[in-house]
C-alpha positions in Angstrom: -1.1 5.7 -20.0 1.4 6.4 -17.3 2.5 10.1 -16.1 6.1 10.3 -14.6 5.5 12.6 -11.4 8.1 15.2 -11.0 10.0 14.1 -14.1 12.2 17.1 -15.0 12.5 18.4 -11.4 14.1 14.9 -10.5 16.3 14.6 -13.5 17.4 18.0 -13.4 18.4 17.3 -9.7 20.5 14.4 -10.8 22.7 17.0 -12.2 23.6 14.7 -15.1 27.2 14.1 -16.5 26.9 13.1 -20.3 29.6 10.2 -19.7 28.3 9.0 -16.3 26.9 5.7 -15.0 23.4 6.1 -14.2 20.5 4.0 -12.2 16.7 4.0 -12.7 15.8 2.0 -9.7 12.0 2.2 -10.4 11.9 1.8 -14.2 8.1 1.6 -14.4 7.3 2.6 -18.0 10.3 4.6 -18.8 9.6 8.1 -18.4 12.8 8.9 -16.0 14.9 6.8 -17.9 14.1 8.2 -21.3 15.1 11.4 -20.2 18.2 10.2 -18.2 19.4 8.8 -21.7 18.4 11.7 -23.6 21.5 13.3 -21.9 24.0 10.7 -22.2 26.9 10.6 -24.8 29.2 7.8 -23.7 27.4 6.9 -20.3 25.0 4.2 -19.2 22.1 3.5 -17.8 21.0 0.8 -15.6 16.8 -0.1 -15.5 15.6 -1.8 -12.6 12.2 -3.1 -12.2 10.3 -6.1 -9.9 7.5 -6.1 -12.8 8.4 -8.3 -15.9 5.5 -6.4 -17.9 7.2 -3.0 -17.4 10.7 -4.1 -18.6 9.0 -5.6 -21.7 7.0 -2.2 -22.4 10.3 -0.2 -21.3 12.3 -2.1 -23.4 10.4 -1.6 -27.1 10.0 2.2 -25.5 13.5 2.6 -24.8 14.9 0.6 -28.1 16.2 3.3 -30.1 19.1 4.1 -27.6 20.5 0.7 -28.1 23.4 -0.2 -25.9 23.1 2.6 -23.6 20.7 0.8 -21.4 20.6 -2.5 -19.6 17.6 -3.8 -18.2 17.5 -5.2 -15.1 14.7 -7.6 -13.9 14.9 -7.7 -10.0 14.0 -5.3 -7.0 16.4 -2.1 -6.5 16.9 -3.7 -3.1 19.5 -5.7 -5.1 21.1 -2.8 -6.3 25.0 -3.6 -5.3 24.5 -7.3 -6.1 23.3 -7.1 -9.1 25.8 -3.8 -10.3 28.8 -5.6 -9.5 27.5 -8.9 -12.2 28.2 -6.2 -14.5 31.5 -5.1 -13.2 30.0 -1.4 -11.8 30.7 -0.4 -8.3 30.1 3.1 -8.9 27.9 5.3 -9.9 27.2 9.1 -10.8 23.5 9.1 -9.9 20.5 7.1 -9.0 16.3 8.3 -9.5 13.7 6.3 -7.6 10.2 7.1 -8.0 8.4 5.2 -5.0 4.7 5.5 -7.1 3.2 3.0 -8.5 2.5 3.3 -12.7 -1.2 3.8 -13.8 -1.2 0.8 -16.0 -0.5 -1.7 -12.8 -3.0 0.4 -10.8 -5.9 0.1 -13.5 -5.2 -3.3 -14.7 -8.0 -5.3 -12.4 -6.0 -8.3 -12.7 -3.4 -7.2 -10.4 -5.5 -6.4 -7.5 -4.4 -2.8 -6.3 -7.2 -1.0 -6.9 -9.9 -0.8 -4.1 -12.5 0.2 -6.8 -12.3 -2.4 -9.3 -13.2 -6.1 -8.6 -10.4 -8.5 -8.6 -8.5 -11.6 -7.2 -6.4 -10.6 -3.7 -2.8 -9.8 -5.7 -0.6 -6.8 -5.6 2.5 -8.5 -6.2 4.7 -6.1 -8.1 7.0 -9.3 -9.2 4.4 -11.8 -10.1 7.0 -14.6 -9.5 7.0 -14.3 -5.9 4.9 -16.6 -3.9 3.5 -14.1 -1.0 0.8 -12.0 -2.6 -2.4 -10.1 -0.9 -4.4 -13.1 -0.8 -1.9 -15.0 1.5 -1.7 -12.1 3.9 -5.6 -11.5 4.4 -6.1 -15.0 4.6 -3.4 -16.2 6.5 -1.9 -13.7 8.5 -2.8 -13.9 12.4 -5.3 -11.2 13.6 -2.4 -9.5 15.9 -0.2 -9.3 12.8 -2.9 -7.8 10.7 -3.7 -5.2 13.2 0.1 -4.3 13.7 0.4 -3.9 9.8 -2.6 -1.6 9.4 -1.7 0.7 12.5 2.1 0.8 11.1 1.5 0.9 7.5 -1.7 2.8 7.2 -1.7 4.8 10.7 -5.3 3.1 10.8 -6.9 4.1 14.1 -9.8 1.0 13.2 -7.0 -1.4 12.7 -8.0 -4.0 15.1 -11.8 -4.1 14.6 -10.9 -4.1 10.7 -8.9 -7.1 11.4 -11.2 -8.7 13.4 -13.6 -9.1 10.9 -11.0 -9.9 8.1 -10.7 -13.1 10.2 -14.2 -13.7 11.1 -15.0 -13.6 7.2 -12.2 -15.5 5.7 -11.8 -16.9 3.5 -11.7 -13.5 1.5 -10.9 -14.0 -2.5 -11.6 -10.5 -4.2 -11.0 -6.6 -3.6 -14.1 -6.1 -3.5 -14.9 -8.3 -0.8 -12.3 -7.0 1.3 -13.6 -3.4 0.7 -16.9 -4.1 2.1 -15.1 -5.7 5.3 -13.3 -2.4 6.0 -16.0 -0.5 5.6 -18.5 -2.3 7.6 -15.9 -2.6 10.4 -15.8 1.3 10.9 -18.8 3.8 11.9 -20.4 4.9 8.3 -19.6 8.6 8.9 -15.9 7.7 9.0 -16.2 4.9 6.1 -17.5 7.9 3.9 -15.5 10.8 4.8 -12.0 8.7 5.4 -12.1 6.0 3.0 -10.1 3.4 5.0 -9.7 0.9 2.3 -7.3 3.3 0.5 -4.9 3.6 3.6 -5.6 -0.3 4.3 -4.8 -1.5 0.6 -1.9 0.6 0.8 -0.8 -1.4 3.9 -1.4 -4.6 2.6 0.8 -3.6 -0.4 3.6 -2.2 1.5 3.4 -5.7 3.5 3.4 -7.3 0.1 6.1 -5.8 -1.5 8.3 -5.0 1.8 8.5 -1.5 0.1 9.6 -0.1 3.4 12.1 -2.1 4.6 13.7 -2.8 1.0 13.8 1.6 0.9 15.6 1.7 4.5 18.2 -1.1 3.2 18.7 0.3 -0.2 19.5 4.4 0.6 22.8 3.6 2.6 23.9 1.2 0.2 22.9 3.8 -2.9 24.8 6.4 -1.1 28.2 4.5 -0.9 27.9 3.5 -4.4 28.0 7.3 -5.1 31.2 9.0 -6.9 31.7 12.4 -5.5 29.2 15.1 -6.9 26.8 11.9 -7.7 23.2 12.6 -6.8 20.2 10.6 -5.6 16.6 11.9 -6.4 13.9 10.4 -4.6 10.2 10.7 -4.9 7.7 9.8 -2.5 4.3 9.5 -2.5 3.4 8.6 1.5 4.4 10.1 4.6 6.1 6.4 6.3 8.4 6.5 2.7 9.0 10.2 3.4 10.2 10.1 6.5 12.5 7.2 5.8 14.2 9.1 3.0 14.4 12.4 5.3 15.6 10.6 8.2 18.1 8.8 6.3 19.5 11.6 4.3 19.3 13.8 7.7 21.9 10.9 9.3 24.5 10.8 6.5 24.4 15.0 5.8 25.4 15.5 9.4 28.6 15.1 11.6 27.9 12.7 14.4 27.1 14.1 17.7 29.5 11.8 19.1 32.5 13.9 17.7 31.0 16.9 16.9 33.1 19.0 19.5 36.6 17.8 18.4 38.6 20.1 17.0 39.7 17.9 14.1 36.8 15.5 12.4 38.0 11.9 11.4 37.2 11.2 8.3 34.8 8.5 8.8 32.8 10.6 11.0 32.1 13.5 8.6 29.1 13.6 6.4 28.9 11.6 3.3 26.4 13.6 1.7 24.9 17.5 1.4 21.2 18.0 0.8 20.2 20.0 -2.2 17.1 20.9 -0.9 16.3 20.9 2.7 12.5 21.2 2.0 10.7 18.5 -0.5 9.9 19.8 -3.8 6.6 19.6 -4.7 4.2 19.2 -8.0 3.6 22.2 -9.5 -0.3 23.5 -9.7 0.0 22.7 -13.1 0.8 19.1 -12.7 -1.6 18.4 -9.9 -4.2 19.5 -12.1 -3.1 17.5 -14.6 -2.5 14.1 -12.7 -4.7 14.0 -9.4 -2.1 11.0 -8.4 0.9 13.6 -8.3 -1.0 15.3 -5.1 1.0 13.5 -2.6 4.6 13.3 -4.2 7.6 14.5 -2.7 11.2 15.3 -4.1 14.3 14.9 -2.5 17.7 15.1 -3.5 21.5 14.7 -2.0 25.0 14.5 -3.5 28.2 12.8 -2.5 30.6 14.8 -0.7 
């Protein structure tokens, strides 16, 4: 069962027009998409997902909405290119839920969980070649160290990377967990659980999550109609930092021209912040779904 985090807040934040064109960039198991579709009368939803299992499940769940929804088996990094195939160049809103769905995490065959034994995988798109196995077994020690520092902010990155290289080949998730925990002081392993963030770092590398986010946000802003909105739900600080900095950049006047009596249009803000501070899950939601605890929602509107 999948629990859509910050569901009401993110959908209400889109301020949906019944005849508008909307995008769910991270379809998953259809929670956000269904709430958008409920509000459309004459409008249309384009739903993206890299995971064919999620696409197939959501096609069945949302079948009652008929031709109001188009499913696109692709990463949302291909937003502009894929929408142009449907002659769509402008949209009224997009929601991005950057978390992983519970069925993906809980399926041991996908290799996302550090609590269940499985083959190293972690691919969102099962058709792509790069998996966690290649990252763990083929990357140079220096590259692994950099990934662990950058994406996990793990202070024992160097020793973890060194021991991974020494113990190759590594076939399974629990074998990797054992190497990670044995590479740090026992007290640190028990209190900080470095396997959690190292798995996160490998998953980010496999799916290129941060670079995709950096590239798609400016593109999505450019595609918005005036008054169109973007709702983004993040689950760790690296994602939230990218969203916050991008939204800040596009919501402010360029400092180079801020003192001019007349600001040229190309230097004016493209967006305004709907919430200056991130919206957090309610205490009720955090109790109902422990995986929502780190979630943050940021919303902007095209001006």
